[in-house]
N, C-alpha and C positions, 0 to 999 in steps of 0.2 A: 442410475445416472452417475457417471464419473464426475468427481469434483477435482478440478485442476487448479493449482495455484501458480500465479506468476509473481515473481519477486525480483528484486535487484536494487542497487543503490540509487540514490537521487541522480537523475539525468541519464540513467542507463537506457531508457526507452521503453519501460514497462507499458506505459499508456499507449504508445504507438503500436506495440505488439498486440495489446488487447483490442485495439480498434480493428486490426486485421481480422482477428477472430470474430469480432462483432459483425463485420461485413459478411462473414460466412454463416451468420445466423446464430452464433453462440451467445448465450446469456452471460453478461459480464457484471460481476459485483465489484465495484471500486471501493474497497474498504476504507481508503484514506478520505475520499469524498463523503462516504456514509458516516464516518466518525465525526467529521465536521458538522454534518447535518444533525446527527444525534446529540451532539453537545449543545445544540440550540433548540432541539425539538423533543428530546426524550426527557420527560419530567423526572424520572428516577435519576438519570445521569446528571441533570442540571442541579438537583438538590444535593447530590453527592459532591459535585464540584464546589458549590457554594459552602457546604459544610466544611470542606477541606481547604479551600483556597479563599474563602470570604465572599461577601456580597459584591465586591468590586469586580468579580469575575464576569459579571454581566452588566450591560448598560441598563438604563431605565426602561428601554423598550424591549428588553429581553435578549438582545444580541450579545453574543460572546465577546468579551473584551480581550481580544487576541494579544494586543500589545501588553496589557497587564499580565495576563496568564503566561505569555511567552517569557517575559522578564523574570517571573517567579520560577518557572519550570526549567527552562533550558540551561540556566547557570547552576542548577542544583540537581545532581544525579538522583538523590533521594526523592525529590519532588517529581522528577521525570518518571521515576519508577511508580510513584503514587498515582499520577494522572493516567499513566498507561494501565495501571491495575484497575482503574475505574472505567476507562473507555473500552478496553479490549473485550471484557465480558459482555458489554452491551452491544458491541459490534458483532460478537459471536452469536448472540440471540437474534439480532436483526438479520444476519446472514441465514440462519436456520429458517426464519420466517420467509425470507425472500426465495430460498431454494424450493420451497413447497409450491411456489407459483410458477416455477420454470418447467419447460418441456425440452425435449431433445435428449441426445445421448450423453451430453456432457455440458458442464458449466465451468466458468472460470472465475476465480477470486483473485483480484489483483491487490497486492498490499506490499508496501515497503518493509513493514515489520512482521512479515508473515512468519519468519523463523523465530525472531526475537520474542514475539508475543506467544509463541507456542501454538498458534492457530493452524500451522502447517499439519498438525496431528489430525485435524478434521478432514484432511484432503487425501486423495488417492495418489496423485502425482504432482511434482513440483517442477516448474520451469524457471531457471535462473537466466535473466537477461544481463549480459556483461558488456562493458565498454571501457576503454582506457579513461583514467581519471581526468586527464586534460580535456578530452572530448566531453565528458560528463559535465565538467565545470562550464565549458563553453556553451553547451546546450541549455543549462540552467540559467546562465546569464542572458542568453537570447530570449528565453521564455519569461524570466522574471527580472527585468532590468533594474528593479528596485534593490535587488540583492547585490552584495559585493563579492568579489572572488574569495575574500577571507571568510565571509559568512558561509559560502557554499563549501569551502574546504573544511570549515568547522563542523558542518552537518555530516560531511563524508567521514570525518574522523570519529564521529560519535556512532556512525552506523556500523553494523557488522561488516567485516571485509568480504569481498567476493570469494576469496579462498575459503573462508569459514562457511559461507552460505552454500558453497558447492558441495560440501559434505552432506547436505540435507536434500540435494536436488537430484532429479531423475534425468533432466534434459538441460543443456546449456545452449543459449542462443547468443552468438557473437554479433553484437549490434554496433560494431566499430565502423560500419560503413564500407568495409573493404570488399564485401561481397553481398549479393542479393540474398536476403533471408526469406523471401517469399516461398521458395521451393521447400525450405525446411518447415515453415509454418503450415503449408498445405499438407505435407507428409504427416505432421503431428495431428492436424485436423482429421485426416483420413483414419489415422490410427485410433484416435479417441472415438471417432464416430462408429468404428467397427467393434469396439470393446463390448457394447451391450447388444 
């Protein structure tokens, strides 16, 4: 079974592309959503977070205190590196467990930090989804109205640039809206389906 990665910066349209593959019957592992789930439900990860970031990382009912953790982590590169170093290995194990339950010729792992985390090394091919920064900011603001333009730009500044990501990728999807990408995605689907 081929393992395909989909990555790209915030607002590039990774999830939209993944949904197209899902409608074609492909198993999709959304690493970012699973990471959030694991931070609340994986006992090993929860204890590591509490040990490194304190009891206030979780509320009394066991929910992740995102406001507190975000305030500690995102302003401090060392703390960001630490939390990623705790979360990414647990996501990697979860992905390996998930993959054993899948069927078909290929699966897709979608993750914003696919390259940064090193998890791209577990995969056979990588698809990069690109879009102009102004469009990415607009998409995020429409999707997450609680965020400000400055916040989104700050996230973009902290993410690996599209140019650097491209060095690790096998396919690039231009999701700027200038042309239909469906034909490209169907071609990739056919290509991946024929590999095995």
